[in-house]
C-alpha distance (Angstrom), angle and dihedral (degrees) to the residues before:
residue distance angle dihedral
A1 . . .
A2 3.82 . .
V3 3.81 94.2 .
P4 3.84 97.9 87.9
G5 3.81 91.4 54.4
A6 3.80 92.0 46.9
L7 3.81 90.8 49.0
A8 3.79 90.2 50.4
Q9 3.81 89.3 55.8
L10 3.80 91.1 47.6
A11 3.80 90.6 51.5
A12 3.81 89.0 80.0
L13 3.81 89.3 64.4
P14 3.81 123.8 79.3
L15 3.81 93.4 -106.2
A16 3.77 129.8 137.0
R17 3.80 98.4 -172.2
A18 3.79 140.5 27.4
Y19 3.80 129.4 -167.8
L20 3.78 125.4 -136.9
A21 3.78 96.2 -143.4
C22 3.77 98.2 -160.4
T23 3.77 111.8 89.9
S24 3.78 97.6 -162.5
A25 3.83 95.0 47.2
A26 3.80 92.0 73.3
F27 3.80 96.2 53.4
T28 3.82 100.1 32.0
H29 3.82 92.9 49.0
P30 3.82 104.7 25.8
D31 3.81 94.4 156.6
L32 3.81 92.2 55.1
A33 3.81 91.5 46.4
R34 3.82 90.7 49.0
R35 3.82 91.0 48.6
A36 3.80 91.3 50.0
R37 3.82 90.1 51.3
D38 3.79 92.4 47.9
E39 3.80 94.5 49.0
S40 3.80 97.9 46.2
R41 3.78 128.8 85.8
L42 3.81 86.0 -153.1
E43 3.77 123.2 80.6
L44 3.80 104.2 -109.1
V45 3.80 115.8 -151.8
S46 3.78 118.8 -175.8
A47 3.77 123.0 -147.4
F48 3.80 86.7 -114.2
D49 3.82 89.6 55.1
A50 3.79 89.2 50.5
V51 3.82 91.2 50.1
T52 3.79 92.7 51.9
A53 3.82 90.6 46.2
A54 3.81 90.1 51.4
L55 3.79 90.9 49.3
A56 3.78 90.7 49.4
G57 3.80 89.2 49.4
L58 3.81 88.5 54.7
Q59 3.81 89.3 47.1
A60 3.79 87.6 -125.2
A61 3.78 112.1 169.0
S62 3.80 94.5 177.2
V63 3.79 133.8 37.0
A64 3.77 142.1 -168.8
L65 3.81 107.1 -139.3
L66 3.80 122.3 -148.0
T67 3.81 122.3 178.4
P68 3.79 141.1 162.1
Y69 3.83 89.2 -135.3
P70 3.79 132.3 113.9
D71 3.81 112.4 -86.6
E72 3.81 94.7 -102.6
V73 3.82 91.8 54.1
T74 3.81 91.9 47.5
E75 3.80 89.4 49.0
L76 3.82 91.5 49.3
E77 3.80 91.4 50.3
G78 3.79 89.7 51.8
E79 3.81 89.4 52.6
V80 3.81 92.2 48.7
L81 3.81 91.4 47.8
A82 3.81 88.4 51.8
K83 3.82 90.7 50.4
A84 3.81 87.4 51.2
G85 3.81 88.8 57.5
F86 3.80 103.3 -96.7
A87 3.79 121.5 123.7
V88 3.80 109.3 -134.8
T89 3.81 108.2 -142.3
C90 3.79 93.6 -175.9
A91 3.79 138.7 -10.6
A92 3.77 129.9 -161.3
G93 3.77 135.7 167.4
L94 3.76 137.8 -173.2
G95 3.80 91.3 -123.7
L96 3.81 94.7 -123.3
S97 3.79 125.5 144.1
D98 3.81 95.2 -168.8
G99 3.78 143.5 -2.3
Y100 3.80 94.8 69.7
G101 3.80 92.8 151.2
T102 3.80 91.2 63.7
I103 3.81 95.1 57.8
T104 3.78 110.8 119.1
P105 3.81 127.4 -134.1
R106 3.80 87.4 -116.5
Q107 3.82 91.4 58.3
I108 3.80 90.9 50.7
K109 3.81 92.3 49.2
Q110 3.82 90.1 48.0
L111 3.80 89.8 51.1
A112 3.81 90.3 52.0
R113 3.80 90.3 51.1
S114 3.81 92.1 46.5
V115 3.80 95.2 65.9
G116 3.79 92.8 66.1
S117 3.74 131.1 -118.8
A118 3.82 95.9 -89.3
G119 3.79 93.2 60.6
I120 3.79 91.5 50.7
R121 3.81 94.8 39.7
N122 3.82 91.7 53.5
A123 3.82 93.0 49.1
D124 3.78 124.7 89.3
A125 3.82 90.3 -151.8
V126 3.79 141.9 4.2
V127 3.81 120.0 -124.4
L128 3.80 120.7 -152.5
S129 3.78 98.1 -164.4
C130 3.82 121.4 -159.6
T131 3.79 130.8 63.7
G132 3.79 91.4 -141.3
W133 3.77 102.2 66.2
P134 3.81 121.0 79.4
T135 3.81 104.3 -111.7
L136 3.81 106.7 136.7
G137 3.79 95.6 90.0
L138 3.82 90.8 49.9
I139 3.78 101.5 52.7
R140 3.81 98.5 88.7
D141 3.81 92.8 44.4
L142 3.79 92.3 48.1
E143 3.80 92.1 47.1
H144 3.79 88.6 52.6
D145 3.82 94.4 44.6
L146 3.81 95.9 42.8
G147 3.80 98.8 35.0
K148 3.79 91.2 -133.7
P149 3.80 137.6 100.1
V150 3.81 110.3 -94.4
I151 3.80 120.8 -150.2
S152 3.78 119.8 -170.2
S153 3.78 122.8 -168.3
N154 3.80 91.6 -111.7
L155 3.80 93.7 46.6
A156 3.80 89.0 49.7
I157 3.82 91.7 52.4
G158 3.80 90.6 49.6
R159 3.81 92.4 47.9
H160 3.79 90.5 47.8
A161 3.80 92.8 49.5
L162 3.80 89.0 51.7
G163 3.80 91.2 48.4
K164 3.80 93.2 -111.9
G165 3.78 98.1 112.6
L166 3.76 99.3 50.4
């Protein structure tokens, strides 16, 4: 709900684009995200948009979804990914509603192992959804361990900003 006001303040700067760096905001509150886009002179890209652009850039048709979110939010994201054209081979979350920044690399690796090898094997890519949990240092290790490209929300935003996730 605060995004339109923040975008209005950013409008004074010489920017062409702004990123909504909360992955779940775009799919849990789609009407608010749409309104913010419509009311801004800036292009507004959500972290979820950046994730789907990165997946498209990888030509990934199917994904394994890992989140720190409560089960209902993880389930909703899986549904929205499916509506966006990606088959979700498995989805798992840590069941947390807050405190994402305190999640340890070990917890994230355990979550990846918990979904089972079939879900990962049948996916073209693994999505680590949420800008709040510390995933950047894990991506290479997870790609090696899982044998799949791994896209985090923050990596997707960075790739998008550099024009590599379009």
